[in-house]
N, C-alpha and C positions, 0 to 999 in steps of 0.2 A: 504494500500500500504506500509506503514512504517513497519507494522508487517511482511509482506512478505520479505522485505529487511533485517530486523533484524534477521528473522529466517534463511535466506540464509547466512548472515554473521556469525551467530552462528554455523551453520552446517559446513561452510567452515573452520572456525577456529578450530573446533573440529576435522575435518578430517585432517587438516595440523598438529595438535598436535599429533594425532595418528600416522601419517606417520613419524614424527620426532622421536617419542618414539620408533617405530619399527626399524628405521634405527640406533638409538643409541644403540640398543641391538645387532646390527650386528657387530661382533667382530672376527678378525682373530688373534689367538695367535700363536706365533712361539717360540717353545722351542729350544734354541740353545745349542748344546752339543759338547763336544770334544775340549773345550777351554783349552789351555795348562797352563794358569795361570789366576789369578783374576785381573791382572793389566789392567788399562784403562777401556774401555767400548766396547759394541758391537753396531755398527751403522747398522740399518736395513732399507731397502727401499722396499716399495711395489710398483710394476710397473704394469701399465695397458696397455702397448703397446710394441711391438717389437722395435719400433723406439727409445724408451727412455730407454729400459732395460740396466741396468748397467752404464748408463750415469750419471756422477756426477751432483747432483742437479736436475735431471730430474724425480725423483720418484714421484708417485702419492701421497704417504704419507711416511714420514720418522719418525723413532723412535730411541731413544738412550736408551740402557738398561745397567744396572749395572750387574756386574758379581759376582757370588757367588758359590764357590765350582766347578769351571770349567763349569758352566752353566749360561745362561741368558734367559730372557723371553721378547720378543718384542710383544707388543699388539697394533694392529691397530684397532681403534674404529670408529664407524659410517661409515662402508664400505658398499657401495651399491653392489648388486649382479653384477657379471661380471667375466671376465677372468683376472687373475693376476699371477704375479711371484714375488718371494722374492729374493733379493740379499743382502748379509750382509758381514761385515768384522769386525775383532777384532782390534780395535784401541787401541793397548797397550799403546801408548804414546799420546792418545787423538787426533790422527790425524782426520782431517775433511774429507779427501778423501783418498781412497786406493792408494798406490804407487806401481809401477811395476818396476821390474828389467829387466835384459837381457831377450830378447824374449817375453816380455810382461807378465811374470809371476808375480802375486801379491807378494809383500814382507810381507804382513800381512796375518794372517789366514783369510780365506773367505769361503763362502758357498752360495748355492742357493736352493730354494725349489725343491722338488723331489729328491734331492741328486744325480743328474746324474753323470756319469763317466766324469772326466775331463782329462783323459789320453791324448786325442788328441786335446786339446785346450779348450778355454772358452766355457761354455754352452750358448746356444741360449735361447731366450724367450720361444720358443716352448718346449725346453728341461725342463724348469723350470715351465711352466705355469700350472695352475689348475683352474677349474671352481668353482666359489663360488656362492651359491644360496641364501646366507643371513644366519642370525642366528649366531651360535657359530661354529667356525672351528678351529681345532688345528692341527698344523704342527710341525714336528721336522726337524731341519736342522743341519747337522754335519759340523763342521768347518774343513777345510783342510789347512795344513801348507806346 
């Protein structure tokens, strides 16, 4: 009886370790382009629902990236498969939240996954959403000023 329990525990722990290892290999990399200078940082948020999209502090995962040569790279690690959207902004003065001016237009450079047109207002979650099946995924987001 003890052998059976020990075998079960061993198999369970091996299975959990394999699942954890597979999930740690799940990575979404966001190449941020079009930054006007190397001042400050880029703050990136990975969102998993329309109700939290672009809401300060409501991201599923957040990353801060250094800027080099007008580009930055935000890497979200250990991401399970799902439907996500990325929103980011250029925090030139190390702001923790994006600020908006008249008519709600962001005062900092900003961008979202899929690079949708922003001529007629802020993009929705569905505009920026993408399906992620796991593994390695690379996106490019252009910053708008």
